[in-house]
Every structure is written in C-alpha cells, then in structure tokens.
C-alpha positions in Angstrom: 39.7 54.5 19.2 36.8 53.0 21.2 35.3 50.0 19.8 31.8 48.9 20.9 32.8 45.0 21.1 29.2 43.9 22.4 28.0 42.1 19.3 31.2 40.3 19.3 31.2 39.6 23.1 27.2 38.4 23.0 28.4 35.9 20.0 31.5 34.6 22.0 29.7 34.5 25.2 26.5 32.7 23.7 28.2 30.0 21.4 31.0 29.4 23.9 28.3 28.7 26.9 26.2 27.0 24.9 29.1 24.3 23.7 29.9 23.8 27.1 26.4 23.5 28.7 25.3 21.3 25.9 28.5 18.7 25.9 27.3 18.7 29.6 23.9 17.7 29.3 24.8 15.3 26.5 27.1 14.2 29.1 23.9 13.8 31.2 21.9 12.1 29.0 19.9 15.1 28.2 19.3 16.7 24.5 21.6 19.4 24.0 18.9 21.9 23.3 18.8 21.8 27.7 22.1 22.9 27.7 21.4 26.0 25.5 19.0 26.9 27.5 20.7 26.8 30.4 23.5 28.6 28.9 21.1 31.7 28.1 19.6 31.6 31.8 23.7 31.8 32.8 24.6 34.9 30.6 21.1 36.7 31.2 20.2 39.5 33.3 18.0 37.1 35.8 21.4 35.5 37.2 24.5 37.4 38.5 27.7 38.1 36.8 28.7 38.7 33.2 25.1 39.4 31.3 25.1 39.3 27.6 23.7 42.4 25.0 19.8 41.1 25.6 18.7 43.7 22.6 21.7 42.3 20.6 21.1 38.4 21.6 17.3 38.9 20.2 18.4 40.0 16.9 20.2 37.2 16.3 17.5 35.1 17.5 15.5 36.6 14.8 17.9 35.5 12.4 18.0 31.8 14.4 14.3 31.8 13.6 14.8 32.6 10.0 16.7 29.7 9.6 15.2 27.3 11.8 11.9 27.8 9.4 13.8 27.7 6.6 14.9 24.2 7.7 11.5 22.9 8.6 10.1 24.0 5.3 13.4 22.5 3.5 12.4 19.2 5.1 8.6 19.7 4.7 7.2 16.6 2.8 3.5 17.2 1.5 4.0 13.2 0.3 5.1 11.8 4.0 2.3 13.9 5.3 -0.7 12.4 3.1 0.6 9.1 3.6 -0.5 9.5 7.4 -3.2 12.4 6.9 -6.0 10.0 7.9 -4.7 10.2 11.6 -2.4 13.1 11.7 -4.7 15.9 10.3 -8.1 15.0 12.5 -5.4 14.0 15.7 -3.2 17.1 16.0 -6.3 19.2 15.3 -8.3 18.0 18.1 -5.2 17.9 20.1 -4.1 21.2 19.9 -7.7 22.6 20.7 -7.9 20.2 23.9 -4.3 21.6 25.2 -5.4 25.2 24.2 -8.6 24.9 25.9 -6.5 23.5 28.8 -4.0 26.5 29.1 -6.9 28.8 28.5 -8.3 27.3 31.5 -5.2 27.9 33.5 -4.8 31.3 32.5 -8.8 31.9 33.2 -7.7 30.6 36.8 -5.0 33.2 36.6 -6.9 36.4 35.9 -5.5 36.8 32.8 -7.0 38.2 29.4 -8.7 36.0 26.8 -5.7 37.0 24.5 -2.9 36.0 27.0 -4.8 32.5 27.5 -5.1 31.8 23.9 -1.4 32.1 23.5 -0.4 30.3 26.4 -2.3 27.4 25.6 -1.3 27.5 21.9 1.9 27.8 23.1 1.7 25.0 25.2 -0.2 22.7 22.3 2.7 22.9 20.0 5.5 19.9 20.4 9.4 20.5 19.0 10.1 19.4 15.5 14.1 19.7 16.5 13.4 17.5 19.5 10.8 15.2 18.1 13.6 14.2 15.3 16.2 13.8 17.5 14.2 11.4 19.5 13.3 9.4 16.8 16.8 9.0 15.4 18.5 8.1 18.4 15.9 5.3 18.7 15.9 3.7 15.1 12.4 4.5 14.8 12.4 7.9 12.4 11.5 5.6 9.3 9.0 3.2 11.0 5.3 3.6 10.7 5.0 5.1 14.0 7.6 7.6 13.4 6.0 8.7 10.4 2.8 9.3 12.1 4.6 11.1 15.0 6.3 13.7 12.4 3.1 14.0 10.4 1.5 14.7 13.4 4.0 17.6 14.4 4.0 18.7 10.5 0.0 19.6 11.0 1.1 21.3 14.3 3.9 23.2 12.5 1.5 24.4 9.7 -1.1 25.5 12.2 1.6 27.3 14.0 2.4 29.2 11.1 -1.0 30.5 10.2 -1.7 31.0 14.0 1.8 33.6 13.6 0.1 35.4 10.5 -3.1 35.9 12.1 -2.0 37.1 15.8 -1.1 40.4 14.6 -4.5 41.0 13.1 -6.2 39.6 16.4 -3.9 41.4 18.8 -6.3 44.8 19.1 -9.8 43.0 19.3 -8.0 40.6 22.3 -7.2 43.4 24.2 -3.2 43.7 22.8 -1.5 46.4 20.8 -3.2 47.6 17.9 -6.5 49.0 17.2 -9.5 47.3 19.8 -12.0 49.4 18.0 -11.1 47.7 14.6 -13.5 45.3 13.1 -12.2 42.1 13.3 -13.2 40.5 9.8 -11.2 43.3 7.3 -8.6 43.1 9.3 -8.5 39.5 9.0 -9.6 39.8 5.4 -6.5 42.5 4.9 -4.1 39.9 6.5 -4.9 37.0 4.2 -4.9 38.9 1.4 -1.5 40.1 2.1 -0.4 36.2 3.0 -2.3 35.0 -0.5 -0.4 37.5 -2.2 2.9 36.3 -0.7 2.2 32.4 -1.0 1.1 33.0 -5.0 4.5 35.3 -5.5 6.7 32.3 -4.1 4.5 29.2 -5.6 4.0 30.9 -9.6 7.6 33.1 -9.6 9.6 31.5 -6.8 9.6 28.4 -8.0 11.1 29.2 -11.1 13.5 31.9 -10.1 14.9 30.2 -7.0 15.6 27.0 -8.5 17.0 28.7 -11.6 19.3 30.9 -9.7 20.7 28.2 -7.7 21.7 26.3 -10.6 23.5 29.4 -11.6 25.6 29.7 -8.7 26.2 25.7 -8.6 27.3 26.0 -12.3 30.3 28.5 -10.7 31.6 25.0 -8.8 32.0 27.3 -6.0 30.6 25.7 -2.7 31.3 29.0 -0.6 28.8 30.6 -3.4 26.5 27.8 -3.3 26.2 28.4 0.5 26.1 31.8 0.5 23.6 31.8 -2.0 20.9 29.4 0.2 21.7 31.8 3.7 21.0 34.5 1.2 17.9 33.5 -0.4 16.5 32.4 3.6 17.4 35.6 5.2 16.4 37.7 2.0 13.0 36.6 1.2 12.1 36.4 4.7 13.1 40.0 5.3 11.5 41.0 1.8 8.6 38.7 2.8 7.8 40.9 5.8 8.8 44.5 3.9 7.2 43.9 1.1 3.7 41.6 2.2 3.9 42.2 5.8 4.0 39.2 6.4 6.3 37.4 9.6 10.1 36.4 9.1 9.1 33.0 10.3 6.5 32.7 7.2 8.8 33.8 4.8 11.8 31.8 5.3 9.3 28.7 5.9 8.2 29.4 2.4 11.9 29.8 1.2 12.4 26.0 2.3 9.6 24.7 0.7 10.1 26.3 -2.6 13.7 25.0 -2.2 12.7 21.6 -1.5 11.7 21.6 -5.0 14.7 22.0 -6.6 17.0 19.0 -7.6 19.5 20.8 -5.4 17.4 20.6 -2.2 19.6 17.8 -0.7 22.6 20.1 -1.3 21.2 23.4 0.3 20.4 21.1 2.9 23.8 19.8 3.7 25.4 23.0 2.6 23.8 25.5 5.1 23.4 22.8 8.0 26.4 24.1 9.8 25.2 27.7 9.7 21.4 26.5 10.4 22.8 25.2 14.0 24.9 27.5 15.2 21.9 30.5 14.8 19.5 28.0 16.3 22.0 27.6 19.2 22.1 31.3 19.5 17.9 31.1 19.0 17.9 29.4 22.0 20.7 30.5 24.5 18.8 33.9 23.7 15.3 32.1 24.7 17.3 31.2 27.9 18.3 35.0 28.7 15.0 35.6 28.7 14.4 33.1 32.0 13.7 34.2 35.3 15.0 31.3 37.2 13.0 32.6 40.4 9.7 31.9 38.6 10.6 28.0 39.7 10.8 29.7 43.7 7.7 32.0 43.4 5.2 30.6 41.6 5.8 26.5 42.2 2.4 25.4 41.7 1.5 27.5 38.7 5.3 25.7 36.9 3.8 22.2 38.3 0.6 23.2 36.2 2.0 24.2 33.1 4.3 21.2 33.1 1.5 18.6 33.8 -0.6 20.0 30.7 2.7 19.4 28.8 3.7 16.2 29.6 0.0 14.7 31.0 -2.7 16.9 29.4 -2.1 17.0 25.7 -0.1 13.6 25.9 -3.0 11.8 27.3 -5.6 13.6 24.8 -3.2 12.2 21.9 -3.1 8.7 23.7 -6.9 8.8 23.5 -7.6 9.9 20.1 -5.1 7.6 18.5 -6.9 4.9 20.3 -10.4 6.3 19.0 -8.7 6.3 15.5 -8.2 2.1 15.9 -4.7 2.2 16.1 -2.3 0.2 18.4 -1.2 0.6 21.7 2.4 1.2 20.7 1.2 3.6 18.6 -0.7 5.8 21.3 2.3 5.7 23.2 4.6 6.1 20.8 2.6 9.4 19.5 2.1 11.1 23.2 5.2 10.5 24.3 6.6 12.4 20.9 4.5 15.4 21.9 5.3 15.5 25.5 7.3 18.4 25.2 7.5 22.0 23.5 10.2 23.6 22.0 11.1 26.4 19.3 7.5 27.2 18.1 6.1 27.9 21.7 9.1 30.1 22.2 8.1 32.2 19.0 5.0 32.0 19.8 5.8 33.8 23.4 8.0 36.2 21.9 5.3 37.4 19.4 2.9 37.2 22.1 4.7 39.8 24.7 5.7 42.0 21.5 1.7 42.5 21.1 1.0 43.0 24.8 -0.9 39.9 24.8 1.0 37.3 27.0 2.3 38.6 30.3 5.9 38.0 31.6 4.6 35.4 33.8 3.3 33.5 31.1 6.3 33.8 29.0 8.4 32.4 31.9 5.8 29.4 32.7 6.6 28.6 28.8 10.1 28.9 29.4 9.8 26.9 32.7 7.6 24.1 30.8 9.8 24.0 27.9 13.3 23.2 30.0 11.8 20.8 32.0 9.7 18.9 29.6 12.7 18.8 27.1 14.8 17.3 29.7 12.3 14.6 31.0 11.2 13.9 27.4 14.1 11.3 26.6 13.2 9.3 29.8 9.5 9.2 28.8 10.2 7.6 25.1 12.4 5.0 27.0 9.2 4.2 29.4 6.8 3.3 26.3 8.1 -0.4 26.0 8.0 -1.6 29.7 4.5 0.8 30.2 3.4 -1.0 27.1 4.1 -4.5 28.7 2.7 -3.5 31.7 -0.7 -2.2 30.1 -1.0 -5.5 28.1 -0.1 -7.8 31.1 -2.4 -5.9 34.4 -5.0 -3.9 32.5 -8.0 -5.4 31.1 -9.1 -2.6 29.5 -5.8 -2.4 27.3 -6.5 -6.2 26.3 -9.8 -5.1 25.1 -8.6 -2.3 22.9 -5.8 -4.8 21.8 -8.4 -7.2 20.8 -10.9 -5.3 20.0 -12.4 -6.1 16.6 -11.2 -4.6 14.0 -12.4 -4.9 9.9 -8.6 -4.7 8.7 -7.2 -6.2 11.1 -8.2 -9.5 9.5 -8.7 -10.8 5.6 -11.8 -10.3 4.2 -14.0 -13.7 4.3 -13.8 -13.2 0.6 -10.3 -13.6 0.0 -9.5 -16.8 -3.3 -8.1 -19.6 -0.9 -5.3 -20.0 -3.8 -3.7 -16.8 -2.7 -3.2 -18.1 0.6 -1.2 -20.9 0.6 2.5 -20.5 -0.6 2.6 -17.2 -1.0 4.9 -14.6 0.2 3.9 -12.4 3.2 5.2 -9.0 2.5 6.0 -6.8 5.9 5.8 -3.0 5.0 4.5 -1.0 1.9 6.5 1.9 1.6 9.2 2.4 -0.8 11.1 -0.6 -1.2 7.7 -2.4 -0.2 5.7 -1.1 -3.2 8.1 -2.3 -5.7 8.1 -5.8 -4.1 4.9 -5.9 -4.9 4.7 -4.6 -8.0 7.6 -7.1 -9.4 5.4 -9.7 -8.0 2.2 -9.0 -9.4 4.1 -8.8 -13.0 5.1 -12.2 -11.9 2.0 -13.5 -10.9 3.4 -14.5 -7.6 0.3 -14.3 -4.7 1.6 -11.9 -1.9 -0.2 -10.7 1.5 0.7 -7.0 3.1 0.7 -6.6 6.6 1.0 -2.8 7.1 0.6 -0.6 9.9 -0.6 2.2 8.1 -4.6 1.9 7.7 -4.7 4.0 4.9 -2.7 2.3 2.9 -4.5 -1.4 4.0 -7.6 0.3 2.5 -6.5 1.1 -0.9 -4.8 -1.7 -1.0 -7.9 -4.0 -0.4 -9.9 -1.7 -3.1 -7.2 -2.9 -5.4 -7.6 -6.2 -4.5 -4.5 -6.8 -2.8 -5.2 -9.0 0.3 -3.6 -6.7 3.1 -4.2 -7.0 7.0 -3.3 -3.7 9.3 -1.0 -4.2 12.1 2.2 -4.4 13.5 4.1 -8.1 12.2 5.8 -8.5 15.4 2.6 -9.1 17.4 1.6 -12.9 16.6 -2.2 -11.9 15.5 -1.2 -10.3 12.8 1.0 -12.9 10.9 -1.6 -15.5 11.8 -4.1 -13.4 9.9 -1.7 -13.0 6.9 -1.6 -16.8 6.9 2.1 -17.1 7.7 1.4 -21.0 8.2 1.0 -21.6 4.8 3.6 -19.1 3.1 6.6 -19.9 1.4 8.6 -16.8 2.3 8.0 -13.9 4.7 10.1 -10.7 3.1 10.7 -7.7 5.6 10.4 -4.8 3.5 9.9 -1.8 6.2 13.0 0.0 7.1 12.0 0.0 11.4 15.0 -2.7 12.3 13.8 -2.8 15.6 11.3 -5.4 15.7 12.5 -7.4 13.0 13.9 -10.3 15.1 10.2 -11.0 17.2 9.1 -10.7 13.5 11.2 -13.7 12.2 11.0 -15.3 15.6 7.4 -15.3 15.7 7.2 -16.9 11.7 9.2 -19.6 12.6 7.3 -20.4 15.6 3.9 -20.4 13.4 5.8 -21.7 10.4 9.3 -23.7 11.2 10.2 -24.3 7.3 9.7 -20.5 6.5 12.2 -18.3 4.8 13.1 -14.8 5.5 14.5 -12.3 3.2 15.3 -8.8 5.4 16.3 -5.3 4.2 18.7 -3.2 6.5 20.9 0.1 6.3 24.7 -1.0 7.5 26.9 -4.0 7.7 27.1 -3.7 11.0 23.0 -4.4 11.3 23.5 -7.1 8.7 25.6 -9.0 10.5 23.3 -9.3 13.3 20.4 -9.7 11.8 22.1 -13.0 9.8 23.4 -14.0 13.1 19.9 -13.7 14.7 17.7 -14.4 11.7 19.1 -17.2 9.6 17.4 -15.2 7.0 18.8 -13.5 3.8 19.6 -9.5 4.4 20.1 -7.0 2.0 21.9 -4.2 2.6 21.1 -0.8 0.5 24.4 0.2 -0.4 25.5 -3.2 -1.1 22.7 -4.1 -3.7 23.1 -0.4 -5.5 26.6 -1.1 -5.7 26.2 -4.5 -7.1 23.7 -2.8 -9.8 26.3 -0.4 -11.0 28.5 -2.9 -11.2 26.2 -4.9 -13.4 25.5 -2.2 -15.7 29.0 -1.3 -16.2 30.1 -4.7 -17.1 27.2 -5.3 -19.4 28.2 -1.7 -20.9 31.7 -2.9 -21.6 30.7 -5.8 -23.0 28.2 -4.1 -25.7 31.0 -1.8 -26.4 33.5 -4.8 -26.8 31.2 -6.4 -29.1 30.6 -3.3 -31.2 34.6 -2.7 -31.7 
C-alpha cells in the first residue's frame, strides 16, 4: 500500500535541521531564531537539494502562529503596560508612524502601490517580542525599569499589529489588493469592527467564565496529559472558532484565548505545560518562513536589502532614541529601548504573509522583509553589547549628551518645600516596584522617613502627589543619590530587581556617606555571595526569606497546638 509521507518528512526535516542550525547559531553567539530561519532556507525551494513540502509547511506555520499569539496573550499584562504607559504608549505609536512612513517612502521609490508600501512599512516597524525577551533575560535586565519600558513598548506594538491584522482584509480592496475595490471603505470597516467587537464581547463575557471553569474541571482529574491537551485544544479551537464564527483571524482568536486564560489562577501552570509544544511549533513557524526566502535577493537587490536593514537598525531605532529623550528619560533608557527595537521578527512575517495572500505585497517585498529580519536578529546582540560603551563615549565626548543628562528636570530634584526633618537620618529606598511598595508601606506605618529613588517618572509624580519625597533617575548616578540626600541618610535600601547596578549604587553611597548601611535584595544564592563580598551590606535572597517566613509560621502553629492540648 502506498503511503504519502510528506507530512512526516516535512516535520522531521524542519525539526532536525532546525535543531542543527539552532545549535550552530548558539555556538556563534547568535539567537537560535537565526538558525531556524537558515534551516528553512536550506530545505526551501530556493536552494538545491532536498525540498520540503511548502504547502504543508505553511499549514504547520499557521498552527505555529496560533500558539505564538496564544503565548503573547498568555503573558500580556495590562498592569505592566499601565506602569509605563506614559512613555510606551506615545513612544510606540509615534515610532510605528515614523518607521511605516520610511517603509512607504522606500516602497514609493521602488514603484510599489500604496497598499504594498503600507504593509511593508508596518512590517518593518514592529520588533520581535521573542527576540527582545530573550535578549533582556540574557542580560539580567528584564525586570529593570529599562526592561519594563522596552517590554511595554513592544506590547503596544503587538496590540497595534493585532488591530492591523484585523483591519487589513477589509482595507485590501480599496488599497489595490484582492477584494472589492469598488466597495465603500467605511461599511467594510464597520462590518469588520462589528465582527471583532462581537468576538471580543463573547470572549470577555462568556469566555472568561467558561474557559477557567473548564480548566479547573480538567485539573481536578489529576492528569497532566489531559491538562496540557485542554490548554492546546482551547488555544487552537478558539483560534479556529473565531475565524469560522466571527470572521476574525486565527492570530486574534489565539491572542484572546491567551488573554482570557491569564485571568485564571491556573495560568502559570498552563504556560508551563504548553511551553514545549509552543516552542516546537514556533520552530516550525520560523523554519517555514525561511523556506519562503530566496537568498538570491541578496545578490540581485543588494541596495534594497541595505536600505531595508538601515530602516530597521538605524531609522526606527533613532526615532525611538529621540522620542525617549524628548519624554525626559535618561540616556541609558533611550539606548536600551532603541537597541530593543533594532530588529523585526514573528509579527513582521505574519504581516508579510497576510499582505501576500491579499495581493498587496509583491514577492520582492516579502523577501526584503525576511532578509531584514535575518540580518537584524543576527546583529541585535551586538547592538545591546555596544550600549554601555556607547553611553560612556557619548558622555565623555559629546557636549550634547552632557547637556541632555544635566538638563533641568523638575523630577530629578526634590521639591524645595520638602520638610528638613524628612531628609536627615532617613532611609533612601531605591526602586518602587512590588517589593519597594511593601517596604514603603511598612516604613510609613512605623513613622520612618524615607526618600524614593525611582526611574519611572510616572511613579515619581504619583508619589509626590501623595506627599512622599521622591526623585526620578538611576541611583547608579551620583546626582540621583545626592538629590535623595544620601549624605544625611541612615540606610540605603535597594529594592530594585536590577542587580546589574547594585555595586555601583553602594559604591557611590559609601563615597558620599562612609557610615551608610546597605540592604540589598537578590534572586539567587550565588548572586548573594558576590553582593555580600562586594558591598558588605545585608543581602536578602527571595527564596531564603520565603522559607524563613514559612518555617516561623509552622513553628508558631505547632506551639499553639501544643498549648491547646
């Protein structure tokens, strides 16, 4: 009996070559994503030798898109976005506008239609969340203020892209693509928005109740396999159902499935259980994207490739850099955000594929996007590495950089009316996140005076409105600790999870106040040992403190029971 093994062959080739090239990329200090894309190029129709089934690979890629978007929704935090909305929202929207305009300008120069230019520009404007998160985690700055701003910025980009994915099919006809070009724009948009609104309402009103309830029922069976199956089935099922019933994209359906699941108390377990399958299908997605890339575009259109890469690496990054500085954030934040955005990835591929299917984007446009993605993802780690020396160079050599750092900023200095007694023998609290807020609340309850040093300008404004002395800036800069009156302080408490600058903070504090005592938090014991040696301060490890608190509770409970009996 004849068996068609193209599905097995395609999966085996994609995963096998993806593994080999992913490992090679890691050995070369590149993101594994570059290896997956290269594996796709190797088994694609544009290169000689074995060619995988492109049609099957594209269907597997659709599942990859669903699971990728499900993961984005699962980790989407409105709270994290609201914390940095003052910079992330206007910054991301303006940067998307600037990058899209640059892409449309290049498309116009190439003689493409307005619709092609719009898709091309939007694809170049959105950075990869996957690449960014891995880059920030590798440098240990994901939970820092700069890390939160970069992630919040990309969350806004993701939301805008989701909206574009919804609206683009309705706009395809008027923009010159497949569809009814004579159809009126507003009725088409109105119909699309009505369908999306109905789906969102269904998910938020009914899905938020049914989905968590269903997961609880499955969890009670005690079967890990059934729970994993339930999560994946819900992600893919909701994505397909949203398309079949409401006419919205698979991507939007999967995104809202993740968002709804995040409301459940089982969200962390769902994320953990579904991660291996999400990772596997995301590899298939990136390999299938690589299969669509024709390497000859690098030879036949070198100037166009260079222009595309220039927009990604320099154009939109420079726009983001200037926007962050205009919003009065420091130089290191501007450099971190601009480096974070100097790449494109999964959303750009999804936009390019949609543009191709709608007849808006020419094949050359998709190849330029893929070339720009591969090159920018490969170069991005180097840009992150260069931010620190570049910052030092700019401060030492650039008069403009020094002026920007020393410009008058009302939030960088304490208000003149701050009571003198609050600035002597006080605690200088660095960081006002989850831990910092609890410390501040306890200090307030005990009548202990403190000054907060925090990089989030919005938080500083709120603290001052509540009558709490606070200064905006990085406490690794002497000016910030000076403004917090560290010279008269009794204690320096570093509650920020950003341990990268802790040594520098303590060093500056002791230089300004030799008798200052330091209290530091950290996440692991090895880091704690180094911090104790370098700072000589009291270091608290999260797991140790949790274990100590639980032990105290156990001992107290046993004593109470012994007293009763």
